[in-house]
Biopython code that builds the backbone (N, CA, C, O; Angstrom):
import numpy as np
from Bio.PDB.StructureBuilder import StructureBuilder

atoms = [
    (1, "MET", "N", (83.567, 87.111, 92.870)),
    (1, "MET", "CA", (84.256, 88.768, 93.225)),
    (1, "MET", "C", (83.488, 89.766, 93.650)),
    (1, "MET", "O", (83.743, 90.708, 94.399)),
    (2, "GLU", "N", (82.260, 89.371, 92.938)),
    (2, "GLU", "CA", (81.601, 90.690, 92.744)),
    (2, "GLU", "C", (80.553, 90.491, 94.120)),
    (2, "GLU", "O", (79.877, 91.480, 94.402)),
    (3, "THR", "N", (80.459, 89.771, 94.624)),
    (3, "THR", "CA", (79.843, 89.863, 96.442)),
    (3, "THR", "C", (81.291, 90.549, 97.222)),
    (3, "THR", "O", (81.035, 91.104, 98.290)),
    (4, "TYR", "N", (82.582, 90.561, 96.849)),
    (4, "TYR", "CA", (83.242, 90.820, 97.633)),
    (4, "TYR", "C", (83.769, 92.350, 97.128)),
    (4, "TYR", "O", (84.711, 92.939, 97.658)),
    (5, "GLY", "N", (82.919, 92.910, 95.920)),
    (5, "GLY", "CA", (82.926, 94.534, 96.033)),
    (5, "GLY", "C", (84.426, 94.522, 94.951)),
    (5, "GLY", "O", (84.996, 95.569, 94.642)),
    (6, "LEU", "N", (84.827, 93.324, 94.544)),
    (6, "LEU", "CA", (85.950, 93.480, 93.729)),
    (6, "LEU", "C", (85.243, 93.725, 91.949)),
    (6, "LEU", "O", (85.989, 94.308, 91.161)),
    (7, "VAL", "N", (84.239, 93.391, 91.580)),
    (7, "VAL", "CA", (84.090, 93.552, 90.289)),
    (7, "VAL", "C", (82.837, 93.880, 89.837)),
    (7, "VAL", "O", (82.061, 93.248, 90.554)),
    (8, "ARG", "N", (82.178, 94.563, 88.990)),
    (8, "ARG", "CA", (80.977, 94.617, 88.664)),
    (8, "ARG", "C", (80.420, 93.965, 87.399)),
    (8, "ARG", "O", (80.914, 94.071, 86.277)),
    (9, "MET", "N", (79.352, 93.293, 87.722)),
    (9, "MET", "CA", (78.956, 92.512, 86.118)),
    (9, "MET", "C", (78.042, 93.726, 85.462)),
    (9, "MET", "O", (77.297, 94.421, 86.153)),
    (10, "GLU", "N", (78.186, 93.872, 84.165)),
    (10, "GLU", "CA", (77.648, 94.698, 83.353)),
    (10, "GLU", "C", (77.159, 94.180, 82.123)),
    (10, "GLU", "O", (77.804, 93.280, 81.585)),
    (11, "LYS", "N", (75.962, 94.673, 81.515)),
    (11, "LYS", "CA", (75.567, 93.785, 80.379)),
    (11, "LYS", "C", (76.578, 94.107, 79.292)),
    (11, "LYS", "O", (77.205, 95.166, 79.289)),
    (12, "GLY", "N", (76.746, 92.965, 78.177)),
    (12, "GLY", "CA", (78.087, 93.144, 77.168)),
    (12, "GLY", "C", (77.001, 93.038, 76.210)),
    (12, "GLY", "O", (75.855, 93.464, 76.348)),
    (13, "PRO", "N", (77.523, 92.388, 75.176)),
    (13, "PRO", "CA", (76.942, 92.060, 73.092)),
    (13, "PRO", "C", (75.893, 90.943, 73.563)),
    (13, "PRO", "O", (76.315, 89.864, 73.980)),
    (14, "GLY", "N", (74.349, 91.248, 73.481)),
    (14, "GLY", "CA", (73.814, 90.801, 73.636)),
    (14, "GLY", "C", (72.798, 90.242, 74.834)),
    (14, "GLY", "O", (72.307, 91.203, 75.426)),
    (15, "ARG", "N", (72.502, 89.409, 75.176)),
    (15, "ARG", "CA", (72.160, 89.087, 76.965)),
    (15, "ARG", "C", (73.214, 88.648, 77.613)),
    (15, "ARG", "O", (73.064, 88.021, 78.662)),
    (16, "LYS", "N", (74.772, 88.971, 76.961)),
    (16, "LYS", "CA", (75.779, 88.443, 77.951)),
    (16, "LYS", "C", (76.534, 89.496, 78.980)),
    (16, "LYS", "O", (76.798, 90.675, 78.749)),
    (17, "LEU", "N", (76.796, 88.766, 80.138)),
    (17, "LEU", "CA", (77.241, 89.438, 81.067)),
    (17, "LEU", "C", (78.807, 89.498, 80.940)),
    (17, "LEU", "O", (79.508, 88.566, 80.546)),
    (18, "ALA", "N", (79.402, 91.178, 81.474)),
    (18, "ALA", "CA", (81.104, 91.048, 81.239)),
    (18, "ALA", "C", (80.985, 91.441, 82.753)),
    (18, "ALA", "O", (80.017, 91.997, 83.272)),
    (19, "PRO", "N", (82.290, 91.004, 83.440)),
    (19, "PRO", "CA", (82.703, 91.535, 84.418)),
    (19, "PRO", "C", (83.599, 92.725, 84.098)),
    (19, "PRO", "O", (84.404, 92.793, 83.169)),
    (20, "LYS", "N", (83.253, 93.920, 85.280)),
    (20, "LYS", "CA", (84.137, 94.976, 84.911)),
    (20, "LYS", "C", (85.390, 95.251, 85.926)),
    (20, "LYS", "O", (84.745, 95.617, 86.909)),
    (21, "VAL", "N", (86.280, 95.291, 86.189)),
    (21, "VAL", "CA", (86.862, 95.422, 87.165)),
    (21, "VAL", "C", (87.252, 96.790, 87.547)),
    (21, "VAL", "O", (87.806, 97.586, 86.788)),
    (22, "ILE", "N", (86.819, 97.084, 89.175)),
    (22, "ILE", "CA", (86.451, 97.990, 89.648)),
    (22, "ILE", "C", (87.821, 99.201, 90.219)),
    (22, "ILE", "O", (87.805, 100.432, 90.192)),
    (23, "TYR", "N", (88.852, 98.299, 90.679)),
    (23, "TYR", "CA", (89.852, 98.633, 91.172)),
    (23, "TYR", "C", (91.236, 97.840, 90.286)),
    (23, "TYR", "O", (91.436, 96.689, 89.899)),
    (24, "ASP", "N", (92.032, 99.158, 90.218)),
    (24, "ASP", "CA", (93.184, 98.309, 89.878)),
    (24, "ASP", "C", (94.360, 97.847, 90.425)),
    (24, "ASP", "O", (95.320, 97.600, 89.694)),
    (25, "LYS", "N", (94.445, 97.582, 92.553)),
    (25, "LYS", "CA", (94.992, 97.647, 93.001)),
    (25, "LYS", "C", (94.500, 96.844, 94.112)),
    (25, "LYS", "O", (94.264, 97.654, 95.008)),
    (26, "VAL", "N", (94.260, 95.821, 94.465)),
    (26, "VAL", "CA", (94.339, 95.545, 95.632)),
    (26, "VAL", "C", (95.231, 94.649, 96.447)),
    (26, "VAL", "O", (96.027, 93.933, 95.840)),
    (27, "GLU", "N", (95.177, 94.615, 97.797)),
    (27, "GLU", "CA", (96.505, 94.347, 98.708)),
    (27, "GLU", "C", (95.499, 93.348, 99.790)),
    (27, "GLU", "O", (94.300, 93.497, 100.027)),
    (28, "LEU", "N", (96.481, 92.263, 100.355)),
    (28, "LEU", "CA", (95.896, 91.256, 100.419)),
    (28, "LEU", "C", (97.532, 90.981, 101.741)),
    (28, "LEU", "O", (98.695, 90.871, 101.352)),
    (29, "VAL", "N", (97.012, 90.933, 103.453)),
    (29, "VAL", "CA", (97.694, 90.836, 103.710)),
    (29, "VAL", "C", (97.255, 90.009, 105.038)),
    (29, "VAL", "O", (96.471, 90.422, 105.892)),
    (30, "LEU", "N", (98.182, 88.263, 105.032)),
    (30, "LEU", "CA", (98.067, 87.799, 105.779)),
    (30, "LEU", "C", (99.674, 86.912, 106.423)),
    (30, "LEU", "O", (100.768, 86.469, 106.074)),
    (31, "PRO", "N", (98.732, 87.110, 107.604)),
    (31, "PRO", "CA", (100.047, 86.347, 108.995)),
    (31, "PRO", "C", (100.697, 85.177, 108.542)),
    (31, "PRO", "O", (99.882, 84.450, 107.974)),
    (32, "LEU", "N", (101.630, 84.789, 108.561)),
    (32, "LEU", "CA", (101.755, 83.530, 108.400)),
    (32, "LEU", "C", (102.389, 82.839, 109.713)),
    (32, "LEU", "O", (103.000, 81.773, 109.649)),
    (33, "THR", "N", (102.205, 83.480, 110.785)),
    (33, "THR", "CA", (102.539, 82.964, 111.951)),
    (33, "THR", "C", (101.241, 83.535, 112.959)),
    (33, "THR", "O", (100.583, 84.567, 112.823)),
    (34, "GLU", "N", (101.149, 82.605, 113.877)),
    (34, "GLU", "CA", (100.180, 82.841, 115.316)),
    (34, "GLU", "C", (100.933, 84.239, 115.753)),
    (34, "GLU", "O", (100.284, 84.931, 116.538)),
    (35, "ARG", "N", (101.577, 84.493, 115.550)),
    (35, "ARG", "CA", (102.777, 85.605, 116.529)),
    (35, "ARG", "C", (101.962, 86.891, 115.771)),
    (35, "ARG", "O", (101.329, 87.867, 116.174)),
    (36, "ALA", "N", (102.345, 86.331, 114.427)),
    (36, "ALA", "CA", (101.912, 87.997, 114.039)),
    (36, "ALA", "C", (100.766, 88.170, 113.958)),
    (36, "ALA", "O", (100.488, 89.351, 113.753)),
    (37, "ALA", "N", (99.770, 87.380, 114.040)),
    (37, "ALA", "CA", (98.082, 87.391, 113.757)),
    (37, "ALA", "C", (97.704, 88.137, 115.138)),
    (37, "ALA", "O", (96.747, 88.911, 115.106)),
    (38, "LEU", "N", (98.395, 87.948, 116.334)),
    (38, "LEU", "CA", (98.287, 88.488, 117.750)),
    (38, "LEU", "C", (98.979, 89.792, 117.847)),
    (38, "LEU", "O", (98.705, 90.729, 118.597)),
    (39, "ARG", "N", (100.081, 89.683, 116.814)),
    (39, "ARG", "CA", (100.588, 91.312, 117.294)),
    (39, "ARG", "C", (100.071, 92.205, 116.699)),
    (39, "ARG", "O", (100.103, 93.364, 117.112)),
    (40, "LYS", "N", (99.206, 91.671, 115.076)),
    (40, "LYS", "CA", (98.575, 93.211, 114.474)),
    (40, "LYS", "C", (97.436, 93.239, 115.493)),
    (40, "LYS", "O", (97.271, 94.329, 116.040)),
    (41, "THR", "N", (96.624, 92.250, 115.847)),
    (41, "THR", "CA", (95.710, 92.467, 116.844)),
    (41, "THR", "C", (95.815, 92.993, 117.928)),
    (41, "THR", "O", (94.830, 93.288, 118.605)),
    (42, "ALA", "N", (97.111, 93.220, 118.314)),
    (42, "ALA", "CA", (97.593, 93.894, 119.596)),
    (42, "ALA", "C", (97.580, 95.386, 119.710)),
    (42, "ALA", "O", (97.569, 96.058, 120.742)),
    (43, "GLY", "N", (97.582, 95.833, 118.310)),
    (43, "GLY", "CA", (97.547, 97.074, 117.692)),
    (43, "GLY", "C", (99.209, 97.600, 117.247)),
    (43, "GLY", "O", (99.657, 98.702, 117.561)),
    (44, "GLY", "N", (99.590, 97.077, 116.855)),
    (44, "GLY", "CA", (101.560, 97.456, 116.291)),
    (44, "GLY", "C", (102.268, 96.338, 116.468)),
    (44, "GLY", "O", (101.936, 95.165, 116.641)),
    (45, "ARG", "N", (103.240, 96.854, 116.401)),
    (45, "ARG", "CA", (104.628, 95.624, 116.363)),
    (45, "ARG", "C", (105.247, 95.751, 118.021)),
    (45, "ARG", "O", (104.905, 96.635, 118.807)),
    (46, "ARG", "N", (105.891, 95.026, 118.215)),
    (46, "ARG", "CA", (106.305, 94.400, 119.131)),
    (46, "ARG", "C", (107.798, 93.875, 118.656)),
    (46, "ARG", "O", (108.481, 93.187, 119.415)),
]
sb = StructureBuilder()
sb.init_structure("model")
sb.init_model(0)
sb.init_chain("A")
sb.init_seg("    ")
for serial, (resi, resn, name, xyz) in enumerate(atoms, 1):
    if name == "N":
        sb.init_residue(resn, " ", resi, " ")
    sb.init_atom(name, np.array(xyz, "f"), 0.0, 1.0, " ", f" {name:<3s}", serial, name[0])
structure = sb.get_structure()
């Protein structure tokens, strides 16, 4: 998750690292059909 920029690892107590959430909301859009994917890359709805 740190690689994708969603969390940041910060020093915790002692030598431990603790994840710190950077965003409070993440939206993920996944087309469920090939047609939906093509429509999205074409620039809008048809």
